[in-house]
TORVOVEX-240931 format. One record per residue (C-alpha): residue in one letter; x, y, z. Coordinates in steps of 0.2 Angstrom, whole numbers, padded with zeros to 4 digits, always signed. Example, Ala and Ser with C-alpha at 12.3 -4.5 7.8 and 13.67 -1.06 7.14 Angstrom:
// TORVOVEX-240931
A+0062-0022+0039S+0068-0005+0036
***
This chain:
// TORVOVEX-240931
M+0033-0071-0040H+0026-0059-0029R+0018-0074-0020N+0034-0075-0011A+0028-0061-0001R+0014-0070+0007V+0020-0070+0025W+0015-0059+0041H+0013-0041+0035P+0028-0030+0040L+0016-0019+0049L+0013-0033+0062S+0031-0035+0065T+0035-0021+0076G+0031-0019+0095A+0022-0030+0107V+0005-0023+0104P+0001-0033+0088V+0008-0049+0096L-0004-0047+0110M-0018-0044+0098M-0014-0060+0089L-0014-0070+0105S-0031-0062+0110L-0039-0065+0094A-0033-0084+0094L-0042-0085+0110S-0058-0077+0103G-0057-0087+0087C-0073-0096+0090V-0083-0080+0087T-0090-0079+0070L-0101-0064+0063P-0113-0068+0049R-0109-0066+0031D-0117-0067+0014S-0115-0083+0005F-0110-0083-0014A-0102-0095-0027E-0085-0094-0034A-0092-0092-0051E-0102-0077-0045Q-0087-0069-0037S-0076-0071-0053A-0089-0061-0063A-0092-0048-0050S-0088-0029-0049P-0094-0015-0039P-0111-0009-0045G-0108+0005-0059F-0089+0002-0060A-0085-0012-0072H-0067-0014-0077V-0059-0004-0062R-0050-0019-0055Y-0038-0033-0060A-0030-0049-0053E-0011-0048-0053D-0010-0061-0067D-0023-0052-0078P-0015-0048-0095A-0026-0033-0096L-0017-0026-0081A+0000-0027-0089E-0008-0018-0105L-0014-0005-0094M+0003-0002-0087R+0011-0002-0104K-0001+0012-0109S+0005+0022-0095V+0023+0020-0102R+0017+0025-0119S+0010+0041-0112A+0028+0046-0106R+0035+0053-0122G+0051+0044-0121E+0055+0044-0102M+0045+0035-0089N+0045+0037-0071A+0035+0025-0059L+0034+0026-0040A+0029+0011-0029I+0026+0014-0011S+0025+0000+0002G+0015-0001+0018G+0021+0002+0035G+0008+0010+0047A+0015+0025+0055N+0031+0023+0045G+0021+0030+0031A+0026+0047+0037Y+0044+0043+0032G+0038+0042+0014A+0027+0057+0015G+0042+0067+0022L+0053+0060+0008L+0041+0066-0005V+0040+0084+0002G+0058+0085+0003W+0060+0079-0014T+0049+0093-0020R+0060+0105-0011A+0076+0098-0019G+0068+0102-0035T+0072+0085-0043R+0055+0076-0040P+0049+0070-0057E+0031+0068-0063F+0027+0050-0062Q+0017+0041-0076L+0013+0027-0064V+0011+0027-0045T+0006+0012-0035G+0003+0010-0016V-0001-0003-0003S-0008-0001+0014A+0000+0016+0021G+0008+0018+0004A-0010+0018-0003L-0014+0032+0008T+0001+0042+0001A-0001+0037-0017P-0014+0050-0023F-0004+0064-0016A+0012+0057-0025F+0002+0055-0041L-0005+0072-0041G+0012+0080-0038S+0020+0094-0027G+0005+0105-0027W-0003+0093-0015D+0012+0092-0003D+0003+0103+0011R-0011+0091+0011L+0000+0076+0011Q+0009+0083+0026Q-0007+0087+0035A-0014+0070+0032F+0000+0061+0041L+0005+0074+0054G-0013+0081+0058E-0023+0077+0074S-0033+0063+0065S-0017+0053+0062V-0011+0056+0080H-0027+0049+0087L-0030+0035+0074L-0028+0020+0085R-0043+0020+0096R-0045+0004+0105R-0062-0005+0105A-0060-0011+0122F-0069-0027+0127L-0077-0028+0109G-0060-0030+0101L-0060-0047+0107F-0076-0053+0099T-0076-0043+0083P-0063-0042+0068G-0051-0028+0073F-0044-0022+0089F-0045-0003+0084D-0059+0007+0078G-0060+0007+0059E-0071+0021+0058L-0057+0033+0063L-0047+0027+0048R-0062+0030+0036Q-0065+0047+0043L-0047+0051+0040V-0047+0045+0022H-0064+0053+0019R-0057+0070+0025Y-0043+0071+0013V-0051+0062-0002T-0061+0077-0007D-0071+0080-0023D-0056+0091-0029M-0045+0076-0027I-0057+0065-0037R-0058+0078-0051A-0039+0080-0051V-0035+0061-0052A-0048+0060-0066A-0040+0073-0076E-0022+0065-0074H-0030+0048-0079A-0037+0056-0095R-0019+0061-0099G-0014+0043-0099R-0006+0043-0081R-0011+0028-0070L-0014+0027-0051L-0015+0009-0044V-0019+0003-0027A-0019-0015-0021T-0030-0024-0008T-0031-0042-0003N-0047-0051-0006L-0048-0064+0008D-0062-0074+0000T-0051-0077-0015E-0034-0075-0007Q-0029-0064-0021L-0021-0047-0023V-0033-0035-0032I-0026-0020-0041W-0038-0005-0042D-0037+0007-0056M-0041+0023-0045G-0041+0034-0060S-0054+0024-0069I-0065+0025-0052A-0062+0044-0052A-0067+0046-0070K-0084+0040-0066G-0086+0056-0055G-0100+0060-0042A-0103+0054-0025A-0102+0035-0029A-0084+0037-0036R-0078+0047-0021E-0086+0033-0009L-0078+0019-0019F-0061+0028-0020V-0062+0030-0001T-0067+0012+0002V-0053+0005-0008L-0040+0016+0001V-0047+0011+0018A-0047-0008+0013S-0029-0007+0007A-0024+0001+0024S-0035-0011+0035V-0021-0022+0043P-0029-0039+0049A-0032-0039+0067V-0027-0021+0069F-0042-0014+0059P-0058-0023+0054P-0059-0029+0036T-0068-0019+0024M-0083-0026+0015I-0085-0020-0003Q-0102-0023-0011V-0101-0031-0029E-0113-0038-0042G-0110-0054-0050N-0122-0065-0061G-0136-0054-0056R-0133-0056-0037T-0127-0042-0025F-0115-0047-0011N-0100-0041-0001E-0082-0047-0003M-0070-0046+0012H-0055-0035+0008V-0039-0031+0019D-0022-0024+0018G-0014-0027+0001G+0002-0030+0011T-0005-0047+0016E+0000-0053-0002S+0014-0041-0007A+0025-0029+0002F+0023-0017-0013F+0016-0019-0031A+0027-0013-0045I+0028-0027-0059P+0012-0038-0062D+0015-0057-0064T+0012-0057-0082L+0026-0046-0085L+0038-0054-0073L+0035-0071-0082A+0036-0064-0100G+0054-0064-0101P+0063-0048-0109L+0051-0035-0116P+0054-0030-0134P+0064-0014-0135D+0053+0002-0137G+0065+0016-0134Y+0059+0022-0118K+0070+0026-0103R+0062+0018-0088H+0065+0023-0070L+0057+0015-0055F+0057+0022-0038V+0052+0011-0023I+0049+0019-0006V+0049+0006+0008N+0041+0013+0024G+0051+0002+0035Q+0068-0005+0038L+0076-0018+0027D+0093-0023+0036N+0093-0036+0049Y+0100-0031+0066F+0108-0040+0081S+0098-0041+0097I+0097-0055+0110T+0079-0062+0110R+0071-0065+0126R+0065-0082+0131S+0047-0077+0131T+0033-0081+0120I+0029-0063+0115S+0048-0059+0112I+0049-0074+0101I+0034-0071+0090H+0038-0053+0089R+0056-0056+0082T+0050-0070+0071V+0037-0060+0062E+0049-0045+0061A+0062-0056+0052A+0048-0063+0040G+0042-0046+0036K+0059-0040+0031A+0062-0056+0021S+0046-0053+0012T+0050-0036+0007R+0068-0040+0001S+0060-0055-0008V+0049-0043-0019L+0064-0031-0021F+0075-0044-0028T+0062-0050-0040T+0058-0032-0045A+0077-0029-0047E+0079-0044-0058F+0066-0038-0069C+0074-0021-0071V+0091-0029-0075I+0083-0039-0089N+0073-0025-0096G+0085-0010-0094C+0075-0002-0080D+0084+0010-0067L+0079+0004-0050K+0081+0016-0035V+0075+0011-0017A+0073+0021-0002A+0070+0014+0015L+0068+0019+0033P+0086+0022+0040S+0092+0011+0054S+0095+0027+0065Q+0076+0029+0065K+0065+0019+0077D+0054+0007+0067A+0038+0007+0077S+0024+0006+0064L+0010+0007+0077N+0016+0022+0086F+0006+0036+0080S+0012+0049+0093A+0014+0067+0086A+0033+0066+0091H+0036+0050+0082L+0027+0054+0066Q+0036+0071+0065S+0052+0062+0068L+0048+0050+0054F+0043+0064+0042A+0059+0074+0046A+0070+0058+0043G+0062+0058+0025E+0065+0075+0022T+0083+0074+0028D+0087+0059+0018I+0083+0069+0002A+0092+0085+0008N+0108+0075+0011D+0106+0065-0005T+0106+0049+0005A+0088+0042+0002W+0091+0032-0014H+0101+0017-0016T+0102+0007-0033G+0096-0010-0033P+0089-0021-0019P+0097-0023-0001K+0110-0036+0004R+0103-0052+0009
***
């Protein structure tokens, strides 16, 4: 059911810059960089060297069982958090989490999932309020403000208009050895941290068990942890895709991964559970929180008769429709299975500009999240109006 979300990524739906990038890339589409060749059978059996069983397809029954185990670790009451993408809008979700801590009502989550900008937030949300200062620095620090550095003329002939190395440096800076050890310790308690990427070679959403990666320990675990987060945030055409080295049937090759939001606005319920019908009663109270780092409501504005304006408005509408579609599917699952669903989204009073990484805009977004929690206006029950 999450396949309904396979439309232009919401991050690409705000501002004229992404539209200009798409047009430029269309003009340079004849340029192709060399890649490894590998067979589908080799890819289907592949995994990163030394890291077997750390990732799942969305329809893999093992993924559903992994998530059930996180519920059973909850001792009667289970809290889950899913965080969407949204580029700079991720600062809103970060502010919401920090404000939630200050309000004294933020629970411990047995399950945290993240897509794109939400993937960058997810480890901090998973580790709890003790990591709030580092979460705030990750979104409001100098590295985020200068994240989008154009690649000038090369951007027309290589995959990604902005320098992906700055994104990797940012992620590598805050994914410390301490974070890896902390995630591994919480994973050992039965809690789960999941991050989604899109494998462009298979056109599939890939769910990575970040706790299993962290549990391996050492430099290789940290490097793969960073690589997956970077891949999840690598919006097509904005940043270069992330090549992830894997082994399959005795061969080593590279897969091409991009933003998980290409396949799904956020990840909360795997396909196998969505299609299974009502789950057997187990006595657990389930609470699912979804942070949408973007706006959900349509708005009225006369669209100018220009190519850029028309494309901009079209992908903006498609991005919102995609997110609402996943929310409705998730809400239906929660109604059938007695799950309490609460959704927070960027308020209409806040400018939705996902590629605006200026210090003032990031601080405004962060403050909006804090304010929504302080005023008890953040959470809404169920999906938005159609």
